[in-house]
Every structure is written in structure tokens, then in C-alpha cells.
N, C-alpha and C positions, 0 to 999 in steps of 0.2 A: 504494500500500500504506500503510495507516494503521498507525503505530507507537504502541504503548502502553508507557510506562515503568513497570517493576515492580521490586519488591524481594521476595525470598523471605523467609518468616517464620522459617525455621530453616536451619541449615547443611546438614542432611540434605535439606531441600526444595530448597536451592540446588544441591546436587550432582545430585540426581535430575532436577530441573527443567531445569538447563542441559544435561544429557546428552540428555534427551528432545527439547528444542527444537533442539539442534544436529544431532540425527540425523533428526528428522521435520519440521522447519520451518526457520526462520531465527531467529537471536538475535544481538544486538549487545551486547557487554559494555562497560560504562563504569566509571570509578573509583567507589569507595564502594559496590560491589555493586549498582549500578543496571543494569538490563537493558532493552534495547529489543526488543519482541516484536510481531510482527504480530497483528492481531485473531484470526486463525486459530490462532495459537500458544496463546492463552488457552484455547481449547477443549481442546487437548491436555492442558494442565495441569489443567483442571477434570475431565476424564475420568479422569485418573490420581490425583485427589485430592491434588494437590501444592499446598501452601498458599503463597499469595503475596498481596501487596497492591499497590495502585497507588502509585508513588513520588510524593511531594509535588512541587509546582512548585519549591520551594527545593532539594530533593535533586537534581532534574534539572539545575537551573541550576548548582549547585555542581559536579556531575560534568562537565558540559560545559565549565565554566570551567577545570577542572583539565587538560582536554585542550588547550584553546585558549591557556591562560596557565600553563604549567607553572612550577614553582619554578625559579629560575635555578641553574645548576650552577656551583660555584666550584671552579676548578682551582688547585691549589697546587703 
């Protein structure tokens, strides 16, 4: 399965798009509002006229970095 990383163009598109993908396909949520979507999921978004854009390589790298290298927790 090929994963495409996207960002929605508005908060409304994000809510509608995430719901549609979660109920009709698969979606992976990353920090900074980056989502991993299979190619078939893009067709769902296009059919429903939900606006999105492909995430840049930098945005994807930063999101993955936040998962793999979270900020340290300081206990007091």
C-alpha cells in the first residue's frame, strides 16, 4: 500500500476529510496535522471535494521526528 502524506487546506476540510477517511478507508495521523493516506483515500477526498495538499518533505520529516524524538519530560 502506497502512503501519501497530506495536509488539509482548512479546519473544516480537516474534520470532514479525517471522518470520511476513517470511516471509508485508512488514515494515519501525525503531529502538525500531517496525515498518511493510501492512494485510494485521495479518490474519496476528490469525490467529496475536500481540499487538501501534499505535505512537503520537510513537514513529513518534522512530524516523524516528533514521534521518534519527543521532547524530554522533566519531572519535578
